[in-house]
N, C-alpha and C positions, 0 to 999 in steps of 0.2 A: 167851683162847686161841682160835685159829682151827682150822678143820677142813681137812685135806688129803685129798681123796678118792683112793683107791687103785684101780688097775685090777684087775678080777677080783672085785670085791666089790659087793654090793647094799646100798643105803641107803634108808631110809624118809623121805620128805618130811614135814616137820612140819605142812604145810598140807593137802595132799590125801591124806596117809596112804598113798600108793602106794609100793611097793618098786620101786626103779629101779636100773639099772646106773649106775656112777660117772660116765659121760659125760653124764648128764642133770642134773648139778649143777655149779655154779661153785665153784672153790677160794676159800678165804679167808673163808668164812662162820663165824660163831660156832658152836661145837660143840653148844650147847644148843638152837639154833633154826635149822636149815638148811632151805631151800626149794629145790625143783627149779627149773630155768630157766623152765619153763612157768608155775609159780606166781609167780615173781618178775616176769614180764611181765604177769600178770593184774591188773586193777584191784582195789583193796581193796574189800571189801564185796560182791563178786560171785563166782560160781563160776569156777574156773580155766578158761581158754580151751582149745580143743581142741588136743591134742598133734600136732605136725607135726615134720618133719625139721629145721626151723629151731630147735627147742628142744633140740638136741644140741650139746655142746661138741666142737670139732674135736679129733681124736686125733692 
């Protein structure tokens, strides 16, 4: 089962544990383990990269 993120809601990233608005996540992730766009682009085994406007999904 995949997750569809809804506008107006906040979600918690399963990697960095930060609560973020829906546009910081990509649709189609499994509901039990979803990562924000920033954590998806970060190398495994290191801290997440710094958040920029590049890590937002277009609305």
